[in-house]
C-alpha angles and dihedrals in degrees: 000000000000123000089248093054092045091052091047093049095049092043093050092046091050089048093056099039128100131030097293094079090243099269130132108248129222109262123224117248112282115260117234089246090064092061091044091052091053092051092045090054090067091071096048129082114262140150121217135186117213121195113205138139096206111126112228097015089119088078091060092045089052089057089054092050091048089054096041105029094173090071120070116199120198110202113210129182101213094172133288127287112314092016090059093043091056092052091045093051091048092051093047092051091047091052094231141061098047120130124246092235130022138186109237124179118235093247092057099040097085090061093054092043094049092051091046091238092133127054120259097239092195085078088061098049098266093132087075088071095062097103092053092069138066108264094241092052093049090047090062094058098037099084126173094336097316137088111235103174144008112248109249105177140347138212109212106184123251138165112252106193140179101248090189090062093042092050093047091053094038092241121156117213102272114248094191135036089244088059089045091058091050091050089050090055092052092051092048092047091052093051122002090206093060131080135196088235146332133246121209113230090206099047110098090170092059093053091044088055093050090050089048090050089052088058096260127152103179096155122061133166125191133176118350102319112356110125130174126193117190104171089135098053110020110121092223091053090051090051090051091049092050094051101038095036088061094045092050097043091051090046091236092135128045120236093219128149110246130234094030123126089250092053094049089048088055091048091051097045096049095252085128117042098186138039113193105196147114127311090255090075101094094077091052092051094045095048100038103040105021093159089071091068109144094017097090134079135171129232135169119274117272112260131228088209112024090197091059107039116197131182135189141201124252109194131336136150144223132211113234134187119232118224090225089070116115089205104048097154091051091045091052091048091051094048091049094048094044093056106029109030108101093228091051096045092050090049092049089054099043101034103029100030096235119152108233127255094190125094088218092072098027090059097039110116090212089058097040097044100044110120114228113223095203089055092053092263096306114154091233095171089069089061093041094045091052088047089057092052091051096055113123103236102205100080117125131191124216119263085240099037093138089064093044091052092049093061096041095094092055093050118025091014090062091058093046093049096044102034091246135146104313095185092049092049091051088052089052090050089051092051092052092044093051093045091053094046092049091050089054093054101261120136104239131196122182138191 
């Protein structure tokens, strides 16, 4: 059993245990005293432990401690994503060893919220922060009437492309997916060993984002345990299948695992002309393939319907507070400052490479209009900021998404890798998702 599956199993079991039916409940409106207690905590001695895997975030934390010297924050890298979630779940079950504050990705947050293993921050005045954040980011932490994290960063999708290749082949950045397919054919005709892009057979999040960007909403949760999964019938899923089924069957895209040495070599050599991903990508490109400086540009995602543009997120995290904390007001105050204070948000962007979730920075002319030297002076934050605004805010993740992601490679990934029946593989994924959810006590409907 993988760590991701183990975390998903224990989370889902915790969610469905006890007499409450396992659901997150709608919190009452925060009393003024809750907000006051959080603010008051900033002036009192406290020690917090913060689990995060973000490189460079220590610099932002140091700014907090300089401003609020009574609070000491210990930054701990407990592993990334599912590795951390497994350790976090173990500590929560043991009743000791959990941090006060933890980074939790948006796709995993519903599991922790449902099992009440993160604090409902609405009870501590966090709902007042809603208007500070991009709607799509806030939508990922506002779960079933509560607020279970503070948005830290986002990944609005964009098309990072090799402008040197596009210029050589006289290709304009495709505005529609139909144009994208035509561009892919030109690239393949020029060199049969090259592709317009790759798609990772093991990356459920990447496919989720492409379905989201097609307008899909195949996962929905309502009430305490009502879950619907419509991977077989959702119009956005069908749009994804139509487009990517063609790209895969014609071998215009490469089914290649991402983030490997081979993949980065392909990115650097021009084997892949496009990377469709979240707005956090520039740091990866700059640090991993520095010799391509000046070769890249950024454009909006191609659209299925140019008259009704839609965008999606790819990645992004929240900062949540763990109930085991002995300093919950201080932990809430830290999480709020870290992710909403203008000084902190600017530091997270410039020193940790996180793309902002706050309107304050997204709308700041100094941020939007800054030319990026690596991208040949392009003001890429204008494109990425607009991409954030265009994100369709109604996407939901499953309350056991960690498990669903863990079986993606063995279902949909098989079809991606082997050029098989994409629609059929998505139906298989749906069947396994719904079977698991039903076993854990959720009421599932499928279509």
